[in-house]
C-alpha atoms as an extended CHARMM CRD file, in Angstrom:
* protein
*
       237  EXT
         1         1  MET       CA             -5.4110000000      117.5040000000     -156.4570000000  PROA      1               0.0000000000
         2         2  LEU       CA             -4.0020000000      114.3440000000     -159.3240000000  PROA      2               0.0000000000
         3         3  ARG       CA             -6.3150000000      113.8400000000     -162.2940000000  PROA      3               0.0000000000
         4         4  SER       CA             -6.3350000000      110.0410000000     -163.1620000000  PROA      4               0.0000000000
         5         5  SER       CA             -5.0580000000      110.8210000000     -166.7620000000  PROA      5               0.0000000000
         6         6  LYS       CA             -2.2370000000      112.7070000000     -165.8890000000  PROA      6               0.0000000000
         7         7  LEU       CA             -1.1180000000      110.0160000000     -163.2770000000  PROA      7               0.0000000000
         8         8  ARG       CA             -0.9590000000      107.7800000000     -166.5450000000  PROA      8               0.0000000000
         9         9  SER       CA              2.5150000000      108.2170000000     -167.5520000000  PROA      9               0.0000000000
        10        10  ALA       CA              3.7030000000      110.0920000000     -164.6520000000  PROA      10              0.0000000000
        11        11  GLU       CA              7.4640000000      109.4310000000     -163.8410000000  PROA      11              0.0000000000
        12        12  LEU       CA              8.3930000000      107.7040000000     -160.2670000000  PROA      12              0.0000000000
        13        13  THR       CA             11.6520000000      108.9280000000     -159.1670000000  PROA      13              0.0000000000
        14        14  ARG       CA             13.7220000000      108.0300000000     -156.2120000000  PROA      14              0.0000000000
        15        15  ASP       CA             16.2890000000      110.6250000000     -155.0070000000  PROA      15              0.0000000000
        16        16  GLY       CA             15.6360000000      112.2850000000     -158.2050000000  PROA      16              0.0000000000
        17        17  GLN       CA             16.2630000000      109.5150000000     -160.8130000000  PROA      17              0.0000000000
        18        18  SER       CA             13.9540000000      108.3020000000     -162.5640000000  PROA      18              0.0000000000
        19        19  VAL       CA             12.9180000000      104.1720000000     -161.7250000000  PROA      19              0.0000000000
        20        20  GLY       CA              9.9020000000      103.7040000000     -163.6920000000  PROA      20              0.0000000000
        21        21  GLU       CA              6.1300000000      104.8590000000     -165.2910000000  PROA      21              0.0000000000
        22        22  VAL       CA              2.7560000000      104.8850000000     -163.8580000000  PROA      22              0.0000000000
        23        23  LEU       CA              0.3530000000      102.8040000000     -165.9480000000  PROA      23              0.0000000000
        24        24  ASP       CA             -2.7250000000      102.9190000000     -164.0430000000  PROA      24              0.0000000000
        25        25  VAL       CA             -3.9100000000      103.6680000000     -160.8330000000  PROA      25              0.0000000000
        26        26  LEU       CA             -6.2260000000      101.2190000000     -158.8910000000  PROA      26              0.0000000000
        27        27  PHE       CA             -9.0720000000      101.8600000000     -155.9000000000  PROA      27              0.0000000000
        28        28  ASP       CA            -11.3010000000       99.8120000000     -153.9360000000  PROA      28              0.0000000000
        29        29  ASP       CA            -14.8630000000      100.5590000000     -155.4290000000  PROA      29              0.0000000000
        30        30  ARG       CA            -16.3980000000      100.4210000000     -151.6740000000  PROA      30              0.0000000000
        31        31  ASN       CA            -14.7010000000      103.1090000000     -150.3160000000  PROA      31              0.0000000000
        32        32  SER       CA            -13.1580000000      104.9080000000     -153.3500000000  PROA      32              0.0000000000
        33        33  GLN       CA             -9.2090000000      104.3950000000     -151.3320000000  PROA      33              0.0000000000
        34        34  VAL       CA             -6.7670000000      104.0530000000     -153.9010000000  PROA      34              0.0000000000
        35        35  ARG       CA             -4.6010000000      101.0570000000     -153.0420000000  PROA      35              0.0000000000
        36        36  TYR       CA             -2.4990000000      100.7080000000     -155.6130000000  PROA      36              0.0000000000
        37        37  LEU       CA              0.2460000000      102.3460000000     -158.4810000000  PROA      37              0.0000000000
        38        38  ALA       CA              0.8340000000       99.7890000000     -161.6660000000  PROA      38              0.0000000000
        39        39  VAL       CA              4.0530000000      100.6790000000     -162.6770000000  PROA      39              0.0000000000
        40        40  ASP       CA              6.5860000000       99.7150000000     -165.3820000000  PROA      40              0.0000000000
        41        41  ILE       CA              9.8950000000       99.7440000000     -163.8460000000  PROA      41              0.0000000000
        42        42  GLY       CA             11.0700000000       98.8330000000     -167.7900000000  PROA      42              0.0000000000
        43        43  THR       CA             13.8640000000      101.4980000000     -167.6140000000  PROA      43              0.0000000000
        44        44  TRP       CA             16.0650000000       98.5030000000     -165.8100000000  PROA      44              0.0000000000
        45        45  ARG       CA             14.1990000000       95.4450000000     -166.0270000000  PROA      45              0.0000000000
        46        46  GLU       CA             12.4800000000       95.3810000000     -169.4010000000  PROA      46              0.0000000000
        47        47  GLY       CA              8.8560000000       94.7640000000     -169.4740000000  PROA      47              0.0000000000
        48        48  HSD       CA              8.1890000000       94.3660000000     -165.8100000000  PROA      48              0.0000000000
        49        49  LYS       CA              5.2710000000       95.9760000000     -163.4400000000  PROA      49              0.0000000000
        50        50  ILE       CA              4.3280000000       96.1480000000     -160.3000000000  PROA      50              0.0000000000
        51        51  LEU       CA              2.4370000000       97.3320000000     -157.9650000000  PROA      51              0.0000000000
        52        52  VAL       CA              3.2480000000      100.1030000000     -155.6910000000  PROA      52              0.0000000000
        53        53  PRO       CA              1.1370000000      101.4170000000     -152.8360000000  PROA      53              0.0000000000
        54        54  PRO       CA              0.6030000000      105.0660000000     -151.2680000000  PROA      54              0.0000000000
        55        55  ALA       CA              2.4410000000      104.0290000000     -148.5140000000  PROA      55              0.0000000000
        56        56  ALA       CA              5.2950000000      103.8660000000     -150.1900000000  PROA      56              0.0000000000
        57        57  LEU       CA              4.9450000000      107.5220000000     -151.8300000000  PROA      57              0.0000000000
        58        58  ALA       CA              6.0630000000      110.9590000000     -150.5830000000  PROA      58              0.0000000000
        59        59  PRO       CA              3.2650000000      113.4250000000     -150.2240000000  PROA      59              0.0000000000
        60        60  ALA       CA              2.2590000000      114.3820000000     -153.8750000000  PROA      60              0.0000000000
        61        61  GLY       CA              0.2740000000      117.1590000000     -155.0240000000  PROA      61              0.0000000000
        62        62  ARG       CA             -0.7820000000      120.6440000000     -153.4120000000  PROA      62              0.0000000000
        63        63  ASP       CA             -2.1420000000      121.1200000000     -150.5110000000  PROA      63              0.0000000000
        64        64  ASP       CA             -4.2250000000      123.8970000000     -151.6860000000  PROA      64              0.0000000000
        65        65  GLY       CA             -6.8090000000      122.0250000000     -153.6890000000  PROA      65              0.0000000000
        66        66  MET       CA             -5.6550000000      123.0270000000     -156.8970000000  PROA      66              0.0000000000
        67        67  LEU       CA             -4.7830000000      121.2150000000     -159.7060000000  PROA      67              0.0000000000
        68        68  VAL       CA             -1.5890000000      119.1250000000     -160.8330000000  PROA      68              0.0000000000
        69        69  ASP       CA             -0.5550000000      118.9820000000     -164.2260000000  PROA      69              0.0000000000
        70        70  THR       CA              2.3900000000      117.0990000000     -164.4270000000  PROA      70              0.0000000000
        71        71  PRO       CA              2.4330000000      115.4870000000     -161.0640000000  PROA      71              0.0000000000
        72        72  ARG       CA              5.8820000000      113.3090000000     -160.1060000000  PROA      72              0.0000000000
        73        73  LEU       CA              5.9730000000      110.6090000000     -157.9080000000  PROA      73              0.0000000000
        74        74  GLU       CA              9.0920000000      109.7660000000     -155.4140000000  PROA      74              0.0000000000
        75        75  THR       CA              9.5130000000      106.7050000000     -153.6000000000  PROA      75              0.0000000000
        76        76  THR       CA             11.3810000000      105.8620000000     -150.9140000000  PROA      76              0.0000000000
        77        77  LEU       CA             11.7710000000      102.3760000000     -152.4000000000  PROA      77              0.0000000000
        78        78  ASP       CA             15.1950000000      101.5200000000     -153.2050000000  PROA      78              0.0000000000
        79        79  GLN       CA             15.8060000000       99.1620000000     -156.1570000000  PROA      79              0.0000000000
        80        80  ALA       CA             16.0290000000       95.5650000000     -154.6860000000  PROA      80              0.0000000000
        81        81  GLN       CA             12.6120000000       96.5380000000     -152.7270000000  PROA      81              0.0000000000
        82        82  LEU       CA             10.8060000000       97.5450000000     -156.0400000000  PROA      82              0.0000000000
        83        83  GLU       CA             11.8160000000       94.2530000000     -157.4300000000  PROA      83              0.0000000000
        84        84  GLN       CA             10.3270000000       92.5330000000     -154.2980000000  PROA      84              0.0000000000
        85        85  CYS       CA              7.0620000000       94.0210000000     -155.6260000000  PROA      85              0.0000000000
        86        86  PRO       CA              4.5860000000       91.6020000000     -157.0280000000  PROA      86              0.0000000000
        87        87  SER       CA              4.6550000000       92.2670000000     -160.4200000000  PROA      87              0.0000000000
        88        88  THR       CA              1.1310000000       92.5130000000     -162.1750000000  PROA      88              0.0000000000
        89        89  ALA       CA             -0.7570000000       92.5130000000     -165.1550000000  PROA      89              0.0000000000
        90        90  VAL       CA             -2.5260000000       95.5240000000     -165.5740000000  PROA      90              0.0000000000
        91        91  ASP       CA             -5.5020000000       93.8770000000     -167.9030000000  PROA      91              0.0000000000
        92        92  ARG       CA             -6.8570000000       91.7460000000     -165.1400000000  PROA      92              0.0000000000
        93        93  PRO       CA             -7.8890000000       91.7180000000     -161.6350000000  PROA      93              0.0000000000
        94        94  VAL       CA             -4.6340000000       92.2720000000     -158.9380000000  PROA      94              0.0000000000
        95        95  SER       CA             -5.2490000000       88.3690000000     -156.5550000000  PROA      95              0.0000000000
        96        96  ARG       CA             -5.1220000000       88.6880000000     -152.8420000000  PROA      96              0.0000000000
        97        97  GLN       CA             -2.1790000000       86.5660000000     -152.8590000000  PROA      97              0.0000000000
        98        98  HSD       CA             -0.1070000000       89.4900000000     -154.6360000000  PROA      98              0.0000000000
        99        99  GLU       CA             -1.0660000000       91.5330000000     -151.7060000000  PROA      99              0.0000000000
       100       100  ILE       CA              0.0740000000       89.3590000000     -149.5760000000  PROA      100             0.0000000000
       101       101  GLU       CA              3.8430000000       88.6600000000     -150.8040000000  PROA      101             0.0000000000
       102       102  LEU       CA              3.6600000000       92.6980000000     -151.2700000000  PROA      102             0.0000000000
       103       103  TYR       CA              2.4670000000       93.3270000000     -147.3390000000  PROA      103             0.0000000000
       104       104  GLU       CA              4.6520000000       90.5210000000     -145.7550000000  PROA      104             0.0000000000
       105       105  ARG       CA              7.7570000000       91.6560000000     -147.5410000000  PROA      105             0.0000000000
       106       106  MET       CA              7.7560000000       95.5980000000     -146.9350000000  PROA      106             0.0000000000
       107       107  GLY       CA              6.1610000000       94.9330000000     -143.3210000000  PROA      107             0.0000000000
       108       108  TRP       CA              3.1710000000       97.0540000000     -144.1140000000  PROA      108             0.0000000000
       109       109  GLN       CA             -0.2050000000       95.9090000000     -142.2280000000  PROA      109             0.0000000000
       110       110  PRO       CA             -2.8090000000       94.4040000000     -144.0480000000  PROA      110             0.0000000000
       111       111  TYR       CA             -5.6020000000       96.0580000000     -144.0690000000  PROA      111             0.0000000000
       112       112  TRP       CA             -7.3970000000       93.0840000000     -144.9810000000  PROA      112             0.0000000000
       113       113  LEU       CA             -7.7640000000       92.3870000000     -141.6640000000  PROA      113             0.0000000000
       114       114  GLY       CA             -9.2680000000       95.2420000000     -140.6700000000  PROA      114             0.0000000000
       115       115  ILE       CA             -6.4880000000       97.1940000000     -139.1290000000  PROA      115             0.0000000000
       116       116  PRO       CA             -5.5570000000      100.4890000000     -140.5540000000  PROA      116             0.0000000000
       117       117  MET       CA             -2.8520000000      101.4020000000     -142.8210000000  PROA      117             0.0000000000
       118       118  ALA       CA             -0.5010000000      103.8810000000     -141.5410000000  PROA      118             0.0000000000
       119       119  ALA       CA             -1.1480000000      107.2390000000     -143.2870000000  PROA      119             0.0000000000
       120       120  PRO       CA              0.9090000000      108.1170000000     -146.1350000000  PROA      120             0.0000000000
       121       121  GLY       CA              4.1980000000      110.8040000000     -145.1150000000  PROA      121             0.0000000000
       122       122  PRO       CA              6.9530000000      112.1930000000     -146.1560000000  PROA      122             0.0000000000
       123       123  VAL       CA              9.0200000000      108.9510000000     -145.4700000000  PROA      123             0.0000000000
       124       124  TRP       CA              7.6560000000      105.6130000000     -146.1550000000  PROA      124             0.0000000000
       125       125  THR       CA              7.9290000000      104.0040000000     -142.3910000000  PROA      125             0.0000000000
       126       126  PRO       CA              5.9120000000      101.6720000000     -141.0800000000  PROA      126             0.0000000000
       127       127  ALA       CA              2.8780000000      102.7070000000     -138.3070000000  PROA      127             0.0000000000
       128       128  ALA       CA              4.3720000000       99.5540000000     -136.3340000000  PROA      128             0.0000000000
       129       129  PRO       CA              4.9910000000       96.3670000000     -136.7130000000  PROA      129             0.0000000000
       130       130  ALA       CA              3.0610000000       94.3100000000     -139.2600000000  PROA      130             0.0000000000
       131       131  PRO       CA              1.1640000000       91.7460000000     -137.2960000000  PROA      131             0.0000000000
       132       132  ALA       CA              1.6740000000       88.0780000000     -138.9040000000  PROA      132             0.0000000000
       133       133  VAL       CA             -1.2850000000       86.2900000000     -141.2890000000  PROA      133             0.0000000000
       134       134  PRO       CA             -2.8990000000       83.8400000000     -139.6900000000  PROA      134             0.0000000000
       135       135  GLU       CA             -2.1460000000       80.5830000000     -141.6120000000  PROA      135             0.0000000000
       136       136  THR       CA             -6.0700000000       79.5730000000     -141.5970000000  PROA      136             0.0000000000
       137       137  VAL       CA             -6.6270000000       83.4410000000     -143.2970000000  PROA      137             0.0000000000
       138       138  ARG       CA             -3.3470000000       82.7700000000     -145.9210000000  PROA      138             0.0000000000
       139       139  ASP       CA             -5.0740000000       79.8330000000     -147.2010000000  PROA      139             0.0000000000
       140       140  ASP       CA             -8.7680000000       81.2590000000     -147.8100000000  PROA      140             0.0000000000
       141       141  LEU       CA             -6.7150000000       84.4720000000     -149.5950000000  PROA      141             0.0000000000
       142       142  HSD       CA             -4.3630000000       82.5040000000     -151.4200000000  PROA      142             0.0000000000
       143       143  HSD       CA             -5.9510000000       82.5160000000     -154.7850000000  PROA      143             0.0000000000
       144       144  GLU       CA             -8.5800000000       84.6630000000     -154.3340000000  PROA      144             0.0000000000
       145       145  ALA       CA             -8.9370000000       87.5680000000     -156.5600000000  PROA      145             0.0000000000
       146       146  ASP       CA            -10.0140000000       91.0770000000     -155.4150000000  PROA      146             0.0000000000
       147       147  PRO       CA            -13.2550000000       91.9460000000     -157.2840000000  PROA      147             0.0000000000
       148       148  HSD       CA            -13.7000000000       95.3610000000     -155.4460000000  PROA      148             0.0000000000
       149       149  LEU       CA            -10.1530000000       96.0870000000     -156.8560000000  PROA      149             0.0000000000
       150       150  ARG       CA            -10.7610000000       98.3640000000     -160.1640000000  PROA      150             0.0000000000
       151       151  SER       CA             -8.9140000000      100.5860000000     -162.4870000000  PROA      151             0.0000000000
       152       152  THR       CA             -9.0530000000      104.1820000000     -163.3240000000  PROA      152             0.0000000000
       153       153  ASN       CA             -8.3960000000      103.1250000000     -167.0060000000  PROA      153             0.0000000000
       154       154  GLU       CA            -11.1170000000      100.9010000000     -167.0490000000  PROA      154             0.0000000000
       155       155  ILE       CA            -13.5650000000      103.3940000000     -165.4180000000  PROA      155             0.0000000000
       156       156  GLU       CA            -12.9120000000      106.5130000000     -167.6920000000  PROA      156             0.0000000000
       157       157  GLY       CA            -15.8560000000      106.6650000000     -170.4470000000  PROA      157             0.0000000000
       158       158  TYR       CA            -18.3540000000      104.3950000000     -168.1630000000  PROA      158             0.0000000000
       159       159  TYR       CA            -21.8370000000      106.5160000000     -169.1280000000  PROA      159             0.0000000000
       160       160  ILE       CA            -23.6370000000      108.1460000000     -166.1960000000  PROA      160             0.0000000000
       161       161  HSD       CA            -27.3680000000      107.5540000000     -164.9830000000  PROA      161             0.0000000000
       162       162  ALA       CA            -29.1980000000      110.1990000000     -163.0540000000  PROA      162             0.0000000000
       163       163  THR       CA            -32.2850000000      109.7740000000     -161.5660000000  PROA      163             0.0000000000
       164       164  ASP       CA            -34.2110000000      110.8620000000     -164.1380000000  PROA      164             0.0000000000
       165       165  GLY       CA            -31.7780000000      109.9040000000     -167.2750000000  PROA      165             0.0000000000
       166       166  ASP       CA            -28.9010000000      109.8470000000     -169.0130000000  PROA      166             0.0000000000
       167       167  ILE       CA            -26.3180000000      112.8530000000     -168.9310000000  PROA      167             0.0000000000
       168       168  GLY       CA            -22.6380000000      111.8830000000     -170.0190000000  PROA      168             0.0000000000
       169       169  HSD       CA            -19.6410000000      109.8020000000     -169.4470000000  PROA      169             0.0000000000
       170       170  VAL       CA            -16.6680000000      109.6030000000     -166.9180000000  PROA      170             0.0000000000
       171       171  GLU       CA            -13.6650000000      111.4970000000     -168.5710000000  PROA      171             0.0000000000
       172       172  ASP       CA            -11.4560000000      111.7730000000     -165.6310000000  PROA      172             0.0000000000
       173       173  LEU       CA            -10.8260000000      110.7650000000     -161.9190000000  PROA      173             0.0000000000
       174       174  LEU       CA            -10.0750000000      113.1660000000     -159.2560000000  PROA      174             0.0000000000
       175       175  ILE       CA             -7.1230000000      112.0910000000     -156.3360000000  PROA      175             0.0000000000
       176       176  ASP       CA             -6.7350000000      113.5220000000     -153.3070000000  PROA      176             0.0000000000
       177       177  PRO       CA             -3.3550000000      112.7910000000     -152.7450000000  PROA      177             0.0000000000
       178       178  ALA       CA             -3.4610000000      113.6990000000     -148.9970000000  PROA      178             0.0000000000
       179       179  ARG       CA             -5.3370000000      110.7310000000     -148.2790000000  PROA      179             0.0000000000
       180       180  TRP       CA             -4.7810000000      108.9360000000     -151.4640000000  PROA      180             0.0000000000
       181       181  ILE       CA             -8.8110000000      108.7840000000     -152.0050000000  PROA      181             0.0000000000
       182       182  VAL       CA            -10.8130000000      109.1350000000     -155.0220000000  PROA      182             0.0000000000
       183       183  SER       CA            -12.8450000000      111.9530000000     -154.4350000000  PROA      183             0.0000000000
       184       184  HSD       CA            -14.3690000000      113.0800000000     -157.4640000000  PROA      184             0.0000000000
       185       185  PHE       CA            -15.6380000000      112.2410000000     -161.3260000000  PROA      185             0.0000000000
       186       186  VAL       CA            -15.4020000000      114.7300000000     -163.5970000000  PROA      186             0.0000000000
       187       187  ILE       CA            -18.0820000000      114.2630000000     -165.9470000000  PROA      187             0.0000000000
       188       188  ASP       CA            -18.2340000000      115.2420000000     -169.7570000000  PROA      188             0.0000000000
       189       189  THR       CA            -22.2070000000      116.3440000000     -170.6210000000  PROA      189             0.0000000000
       190       190  LYS       CA            -21.2690000000      117.0620000000     -174.2290000000  PROA      190             0.0000000000
       191       191  ASN       CA            -23.7340000000      114.7190000000     -175.8190000000  PROA      191             0.0000000000
       192       192  TRP       CA            -26.7210000000      116.3680000000     -173.2230000000  PROA      192             0.0000000000
       193       193  TRP       CA            -25.0740000000      120.0650000000     -172.4410000000  PROA      193             0.0000000000
       194       194  PRO       CA            -22.6860000000      120.6980000000     -175.0560000000  PROA      194             0.0000000000
       195       195  GLY       CA            -19.3700000000      121.8890000000     -174.3710000000  PROA      195             0.0000000000
       196       196  THR       CA            -19.3780000000      121.2580000000     -170.8030000000  PROA      196             0.0000000000
       197       197  LYS       CA            -17.5530000000      118.9230000000     -168.0550000000  PROA      197             0.0000000000
       198       198  VAL       CA            -18.4650000000      119.0830000000     -164.0530000000  PROA      198             0.0000000000
       199       199  VAL       CA            -16.9360000000      118.1020000000     -161.0480000000  PROA      199             0.0000000000
       200       200  VAL       CA            -19.3150000000      115.4940000000     -158.9820000000  PROA      200             0.0000000000
       201       201  PRO       CA            -17.8210000000      113.8030000000     -155.8090000000  PROA      201             0.0000000000
       202       202  THR       CA            -17.7150000000      110.3220000000     -155.3360000000  PROA      202             0.0000000000
       203       203  SER       CA            -20.1720000000      109.8210000000     -152.5780000000  PROA      203             0.0000000000
       204       204  LYS       CA            -22.7560000000      110.7460000000     -154.6440000000  PROA      204             0.0000000000
       205       205  ILE       CA            -22.7480000000      107.5290000000     -157.0060000000  PROA      205             0.0000000000
       206       206  ALA       CA            -25.1600000000      104.8430000000     -155.8800000000  PROA      206             0.0000000000
       207       207  ALA       CA            -24.1810000000      102.0270000000     -158.1640000000  PROA      207             0.0000000000
       208       208  ILE       CA            -21.3970000000      100.8010000000     -160.3450000000  PROA      208             0.0000000000
       209       209  ASP       CA            -22.1540000000       98.2210000000     -162.8970000000  PROA      209             0.0000000000
       210       210  TRP       CA            -19.4060000000       96.8070000000     -164.1450000000  PROA      210             0.0000000000
       211       211  ALA       CA            -20.1440000000       94.2840000000     -166.6110000000  PROA      211             0.0000000000
       212       212  GLU       CA            -22.8940000000       97.1140000000     -168.3010000000  PROA      212             0.0000000000
       213       213  ARG       CA            -19.9890000000       99.9210000000     -168.3900000000  PROA      213             0.0000000000
       214       214  THR       CA            -22.2990000000      102.5180000000     -166.1820000000  PROA      214             0.0000000000
       215       215  LEU       CA            -21.9950000000      104.4630000000     -163.0670000000  PROA      215             0.0000000000
       216       216  ALA       CA            -25.2630000000      105.2960000000     -161.7180000000  PROA      216             0.0000000000
       217       217  VAL       CA            -25.6070000000      108.4100000000     -159.3920000000  PROA      217             0.0000000000
       218       218  GLU       CA            -28.2880000000      109.3140000000     -156.3810000000  PROA      218             0.0000000000
       219       219  VAL       CA            -29.3540000000      113.2270000000     -157.7740000000  PROA      219             0.0000000000
       220       220  ASP       CA            -31.2730000000      114.3760000000     -161.0380000000  PROA      220             0.0000000000
       221       221  ARG       CA            -29.3100000000      115.9270000000     -164.2190000000  PROA      221             0.0000000000
       222       222  ALA       CA            -30.5120000000      119.6280000000     -162.7140000000  PROA      222             0.0000000000
       223       223  TRP       CA            -28.4490000000      118.7900000000     -159.8750000000  PROA      223             0.0000000000
       224       224  ILE       CA            -25.2370000000      117.7090000000     -162.2080000000  PROA      224             0.0000000000
       225       225  LYS       CA            -26.0040000000      120.6970000000     -163.9400000000  PROA      225             0.0000000000
       226       226  SER       CA            -25.8440000000      122.5310000000     -161.0840000000  PROA      226             0.0000000000
       227       227  GLN       CA            -22.4100000000      121.6270000000     -160.0880000000  PROA      227             0.0000000000
       228       228  PRO       CA            -18.6310000000      123.4350000000     -160.4050000000  PROA      228             0.0000000000
       229       229  VAL       CA            -17.4820000000      123.0840000000     -163.9080000000  PROA      229             0.0000000000
       230       230  PHE       CA            -13.9840000000      121.2730000000     -164.8930000000  PROA      230             0.0000000000
       231       231  ASP       CA            -11.6660000000      123.3780000000     -166.2590000000  PROA      231             0.0000000000
       232       232  GLU       CA             -7.6330000000      123.9500000000     -165.2500000000  PROA      232             0.0000000000
       233       233  THR       CA             -8.6540000000      126.2450000000     -162.5650000000  PROA      233             0.0000000000
       234       234  TRP       CA            -10.8370000000      124.4600000000     -160.6560000000  PROA      234             0.0000000000
       235       235  ARG       CA             -9.6930000000      124.0100000000     -157.1670000000  PROA      235             0.0000000000
       236       236  GLY       CA            -10.8240000000      121.1680000000     -154.6350000000  PROA      236             0.0000000000
       237       237  ALA       CA            -12.5050000000      121.2030000000     -151.7140000000  PROA      237             0.0000000000
């Protein structure tokens, strides 16, 4: 398991050599799927930030569900390919145009047309030749911002609304590196239940209010208090 807070500042490497530093993890708020890592490649291109999808990464983390304290991420993209990745500002939504450019350049299958992406593997290889994006779709999506692409940096700190009242805030997000899905939230309940952090699966989320910075869950406070306490020995399912 990977922690979003630990992924920030994690090193991205190729053949054991550093090519950049992770700044943020971007996920789809409809299905918790990690779509991109925002990476600063300023070590060799000053001030340049790019989007790197999980399809371009070797497997990360442990397969026993244990937490990884210092993740190291390996990409098979070379410098030229990394430079072709669209640049992005990490403080604003990512436009669909960025995604079109990236997927066309790299030959990946465009998931937004309903075609599943290749599952992460030991090396980056497209599962099949990527179908062309129809011109009508390309025109419609060209400048469309994706409202469902969200930042883990953004959601940390959101307040938790249980069915019977408030009970803490989002402290961290846990990511399953085998599927690149945000699988759990770590909730700090110190204002209601001193000194305790618990782990709640994303399946219990009822709604996220991005304007109010709140996350509603479909369970009550007693249920949340009954969940596993989060510490460095926590093991995922």
